[in-house]
C-alpha positions as CSV (number, residue, x, y, z in Angstrom):
1,M,88.1,55.8,-24.6
2,L,86.0,54.4,-27.4
3,V,82.1,55.7,-27.4
4,L,79.7,53.2,-30.2
5,V,76.4,55.1,-30.5
6,A,73.5,54.4,-33.0
7,P,71.5,57.1,-34.4
8,G,67.6,58.3,-34.3
9,Q,64.5,58.4,-36.8
10,G,65.3,60.8,-39.8
11,A,68.8,59.4,-40.3
12,Q,67.6,56.2,-42.8
13,T,68.0,57.2,-46.4
14,P,66.2,55.0,-49.2
15,G,68.5,52.0,-50.1
16,F,70.9,52.4,-47.5
17,L,71.2,48.6,-46.1
18,T,72.3,47.5,-49.7
19,D,76.1,47.4,-49.5
20,W,75.4,45.6,-45.6
21,L,73.5,43.2,-46.9
22,A,76.3,42.0,-49.4
23,L,78.2,40.9,-46.7
24,P,78.8,37.3,-45.6
25,G,76.0,36.1,-43.5
26,A,74.5,39.4,-43.6
27,A,71.4,38.5,-45.5
28,D,70.6,35.5,-43.2
29,R,70.4,37.4,-40.4
30,V,68.2,40.0,-41.2
31,A,66.1,37.1,-42.9
32,A,65.8,35.7,-39.2
33,W,65.2,38.9,-38.0
34,S,62.5,39.9,-40.7
35,D,60.5,36.3,-39.8
36,A,60.6,37.3,-36.1
37,I,59.2,40.2,-36.6
38,G,57.5,39.6,-39.2
39,L,58.6,42.8,-41.1
40,D,60.7,42.5,-44.3
41,L,63.5,44.3,-43.5
42,A,65.7,43.6,-46.3
43,H,62.6,45.0,-48.8
44,Y,62.5,48.3,-46.7
45,G,66.2,48.5,-46.1
46,T,67.4,47.9,-50.3
47,K,63.8,48.6,-52.2
48,A,61.3,51.2,-50.2
49,D,61.3,54.7,-51.3
50,A,61.6,57.4,-48.9
51,D,57.6,58.0,-47.8
52,E,57.9,53.7,-47.1
53,I,61.2,54.5,-44.7
54,R,59.5,57.3,-43.1
55,D,56.7,55.3,-42.1
56,T,57.6,55.3,-38.2
57,S,56.8,51.7,-38.1
58,V,59.3,50.6,-40.7
59,A,61.9,53.2,-39.6
60,Q,62.5,52.2,-36.2
61,P,63.2,48.3,-36.5
62,L,65.3,49.1,-40.1
63,L,67.3,51.4,-37.9
64,V,67.9,49.3,-35.1
65,A,68.5,46.2,-37.3
66,A,70.9,49.1,-39.6
67,G,72.7,48.9,-35.8
68,L,73.0,45.9,-35.2
69,L,74.1,44.5,-38.5
70,S,77.3,47.2,-38.9
71,A,78.1,47.0,-35.4
72,A,78.7,43.1,-36.1
73,A,80.7,43.6,-38.8
74,L,83.1,45.3,-36.6
75,G,83.7,41.9,-35.1
76,D,83.8,41.8,-31.3
77,I,84.9,45.1,-29.6
78,A,85.3,47.0,-26.1
79,P,84.0,50.2,-26.3
80,G,83.9,52.0,-23.1
81,A,80.6,52.9,-23.6
82,V,78.0,52.9,-25.5
83,A,74.4,55.2,-26.6
84,G,71.3,56.2,-28.9
85,H,70.2,58.5,-29.9
86,S,66.0,57.9,-29.3
87,V,65.2,55.0,-31.2
88,G,68.8,54.5,-31.6
89,E,68.9,53.7,-27.4
90,I,67.1,50.1,-27.9
91,T,70.6,49.4,-30.2
92,A,72.8,50.4,-27.8
93,A,71.1,48.4,-25.0
94,A,71.3,45.3,-27.2
95,W,75.0,45.9,-27.3
96,A,75.3,46.3,-23.4
97,G,73.9,42.8,-23.1
98,V,70.6,44.1,-21.5
99,L,68.5,42.5,-24.5
100,D,69.6,40.0,-26.9
101,D,69.6,41.2,-30.7
102,T,65.5,39.3,-31.3
103,A,64.5,40.9,-28.3
104,A,65.5,44.4,-29.4
105,L,64.0,43.9,-32.6
106,S,60.4,42.7,-30.6
107,L,60.5,45.7,-28.4
108,V,61.5,48.4,-31.3
109,R,58.7,46.7,-33.8
110,R,56.1,47.3,-31.2
111,R,57.2,50.8,-30.2
112,G,57.2,52.1,-33.9
113,L,53.4,50.2,-34.1
114,A,52.5,52.2,-30.9
115,M,54.2,55.3,-32.2
116,A,52.8,55.3,-35.4
117,E,48.9,54.6,-33.9
118,A,50.5,57.3,-31.3
119,A,50.9,59.9,-34.0
120,A,47.8,58.7,-36.3
121,V,45.5,61.1,-33.2
122,T,46.5,64.6,-34.4
123,E,48.9,65.7,-37.4
124,T,52.4,66.2,-35.2
125,G,55.7,66.8,-36.5
126,M,59.5,67.5,-35.2
127,S,61.5,70.9,-36.5
128,A,65.6,71.4,-36.0
129,L,66.4,74.5,-34.7
130,L,69.8,75.9,-35.8
131,G,72.3,77.8,-33.1
132,G,70.6,80.3,-30.8
133,D,70.9,80.7,-26.8
134,P,69.1,77.4,-25.4
135,E,67.2,78.9,-22.5
136,V,66.1,81.8,-24.9
137,T,64.8,78.8,-27.5
138,V,63.3,76.6,-24.6
139,A,61.0,79.6,-23.3
140,H,60.3,80.7,-27.0
141,L,59.1,77.0,-27.9
142,E,56.6,77.0,-25.1
143,R,55.5,80.4,-25.7
144,L,54.3,78.4,-28.8
145,G,53.2,75.4,-26.9
146,L,55.6,73.1,-28.8
147,T,58.1,70.8,-26.7
148,P,61.8,70.7,-26.9
149,A,62.1,66.9,-27.5
150,N,65.6,66.8,-28.7
151,V,68.2,68.9,-26.4
152,N,71.1,68.0,-28.4
153,G,73.6,70.0,-28.0
154,A,75.8,71.8,-30.6
155,G,73.7,74.6,-31.1
156,Q,70.8,71.9,-31.7
157,I,67.3,71.6,-30.1
158,V,63.8,70.0,-32.0
159,A,60.3,71.3,-31.2
160,A,57.5,68.9,-31.6
161,G,53.7,69.7,-31.6
162,T,51.2,70.3,-33.9
163,M,51.4,71.5,-37.4
164,E,49.7,74.5,-36.4
165,Q,52.6,75.2,-34.2
166,L,55.2,74.3,-36.1
167,A,53.9,76.9,-39.0
168,A,53.7,79.6,-36.0
169,L,57.2,78.7,-35.6
170,A,58.8,78.7,-39.1
171,E,57.2,82.4,-39.1
172,D,58.7,83.4,-35.6
173,K,62.0,82.1,-34.9
174,P,63.4,82.2,-31.8
175,E,66.3,84.9,-31.1
176,G,69.5,83.8,-32.3
177,V,68.0,80.8,-34.5
178,R,69.6,80.7,-37.5
179,K,67.5,78.3,-38.7
180,V,64.5,76.0,-38.9
181,V,64.4,72.4,-40.6
182,A,61.3,70.0,-40.8
183,L,62.2,66.9,-40.4
184,K,61.4,63.7,-41.7
185,V,59.7,62.0,-39.0
186,A,56.1,61.4,-39.1
187,G,54.7,62.4,-35.6
188,A,56.1,64.7,-32.2
189,F,58.0,62.5,-30.7
190,H,59.6,62.9,-27.2
191,T,56.1,64.3,-26.3
192,H,52.3,64.2,-24.3
193,H,51.3,63.3,-27.8
194,M,52.7,59.6,-27.4
195,A,51.6,59.1,-24.1
196,P,49.5,56.0,-25.3
197,A,52.9,54.4,-26.8
198,V,53.8,54.2,-23.4
199,D,51.4,52.0,-21.8
200,K,51.7,49.9,-25.3
201,L,55.1,49.8,-24.7
202,A,55.1,48.9,-21.2
203,V,53.2,45.8,-21.7
204,A,56.0,44.2,-24.2
205,A,58.5,45.0,-21.8
206,K,56.5,43.4,-19.3
207,A,57.4,40.0,-21.4
208,L,60.8,40.5,-21.5
209,E,64.1,39.9,-19.0
210,P,66.9,42.7,-19.1
211,G,70.6,41.5,-18.4
212,D,72.5,44.1,-16.8
213,P,74.9,46.5,-18.8
214,K,78.1,44.6,-19.4
215,V,79.3,48.3,-20.6
216,T,78.4,52.0,-19.2
217,Y,75.0,52.6,-21.2
218,V,74.2,56.2,-21.2
219,S,70.7,57.0,-21.0
220,N,68.7,59.8,-23.1
221,K,66.8,60.9,-20.5
222,D,69.6,62.3,-17.8
223,G,73.0,61.4,-19.4
224,Q,73.1,59.1,-16.6
225,A,75.5,55.8,-16.9
226,V,72.5,53.1,-15.6
227,A,73.8,49.9,-14.0
228,G,70.8,47.6,-13.9
229,G,68.7,46.2,-16.7
230,A,65.2,46.5,-15.6
231,E,66.2,50.3,-15.2
232,V,67.6,50.8,-18.7
233,L,64.1,48.8,-19.6
234,D,61.8,50.8,-17.7
235,R,63.8,54.4,-19.2
236,L,63.3,52.9,-22.6
237,V,59.5,52.4,-22.0
238,G,59.0,56.5,-20.3
239,Q,61.6,57.8,-22.9
240,V,58.7,57.7,-26.0
241,A,57.2,60.8,-24.4
242,N,60.0,62.4,-22.3
243,P,62.8,64.7,-24.1
244,V,66.2,63.0,-25.3
245,R,68.9,65.1,-23.6
246,W,71.8,64.0,-25.8
247,D,73.6,67.0,-24.5
248,L,73.9,65.4,-21.0
249,C,74.8,61.9,-22.9
250,M,78.1,63.8,-24.2
251,E,78.7,66.0,-21.3
252,T,78.6,61.7,-19.8
253,F,81.5,61.2,-22.5
254,K,83.6,64.1,-21.9
255,E,83.3,63.7,-18.0
256,L,83.9,59.4,-18.8
257,G,87.5,60.7,-20.7
258,V,86.3,59.7,-24.4
259,T,88.4,59.9,-27.2
260,A,86.4,58.7,-30.0
261,V,83.2,58.3,-31.4
262,I,82.1,55.7,-33.7
263,E,77.9,55.7,-35.0
264,V,77.1,52.5,-36.6
265,C,74.9,52.9,-39.9
266,P,73.4,55.0,-40.9
267,G,75.7,57.5,-39.1
268,G,76.8,60.7,-39.7
269,T,73.7,63.2,-37.0
270,L,75.7,62.1,-34.3
271,T,79.3,62.6,-35.3
272,G,78.2,65.7,-36.7
273,L,77.1,66.7,-33.0
274,A,80.1,65.6,-31.6
275,K,82.7,67.3,-33.9
276,R,81.1,70.4,-32.8
277,A,80.5,69.9,-29.0
278,L,83.2,67.5,-28.4
279,P,86.4,69.2,-29.9
280,G,89.6,66.8,-30.3
281,V,87.7,63.7,-30.2
282,K,88.0,61.2,-33.3
283,T,84.6,60.7,-35.1
284,L,83.7,58.0,-37.6
285,A,80.6,57.8,-39.2
286,L,80.2,54.4,-40.1
287,K,78.0,54.8,-43.3
288,S,78.8,51.9,-45.4
289,P,81.3,48.6,-45.5
290,D,83.8,50.9,-47.0
291,H,84.3,52.4,-43.5
292,L,85.0,49.1,-42.0
293,D,88.3,49.6,-42.1
294,A,89.0,52.9,-40.8
295,A,86.3,51.9,-38.1
296,R,88.5,49.0,-37.0
297,E,91.5,51.0,-36.5
298,L,90.3,53.9,-34.5
299,V,88.8,50.7,-32.1
300,A,92.5,49.5,-31.7
301,E,93.5,53.1,-31.1
302,H,91.3,54.1,-28.6
303,T,89.6,50.8,-26.7
304,Q,92.1,49.1,-24.4
305,A,93.9,45.6,-24.8
């Protein structure tokens, strides 16, 4: 069984859309999306530097656009399940038919703007912790006033909080943690710092008419499959201020019988986690159009006719 996944914020790199825009029809599609949301996605995906695309209000719609564009390039595929990490959940919701592409991009545009505004209130950030025992790590973070904002599995937890709290963490790592790596994000996402963004996103969500998922949609909230479109949308809103439980998503993939995982552009992070947490499962990161042939072969091998 194939699972299609979409990465979250921090996966973007300068110029990562350039090769994708050369595919037939891609530039026109991205231009239409750009007009719809008032953001020049082609510019930011090809010419902008790392600081420009680190901006939350830019990074989030850019990532969703990349995920939609690269998945569409695979053709009409039928994954057994879909999921996304953080903002990637909106990409997955579009794949599942909960939202159409334009609605997904409009929602993520509002999400990015609201989260950027919330992040501007206090200087906050996120750091990844590699290694260690999860229970020991979480207890240590809580003592420092930090939130385990992403519990990613495969020995990785992401802490979020104020820059002072993160500086204290760098000086005082939990027992067993090998490394603490500051992430290229502009706020403490999936924490109480994002509560104002939840209210604004809820208003935006009321204007949408979600459909029920046409394929199994696995939620970051608790790793559970969600069958109703309205509930998917409610969870997308609430997740802004709640921890991402990617570890539980991968447990659900395992229970569903996953045999292959494809991560759309700009892939790499989630396939890396899958290689460690899901041994024996084939993985492919769809980083550029050069990987499309291999991805299509994987699709053919791991989806039912």
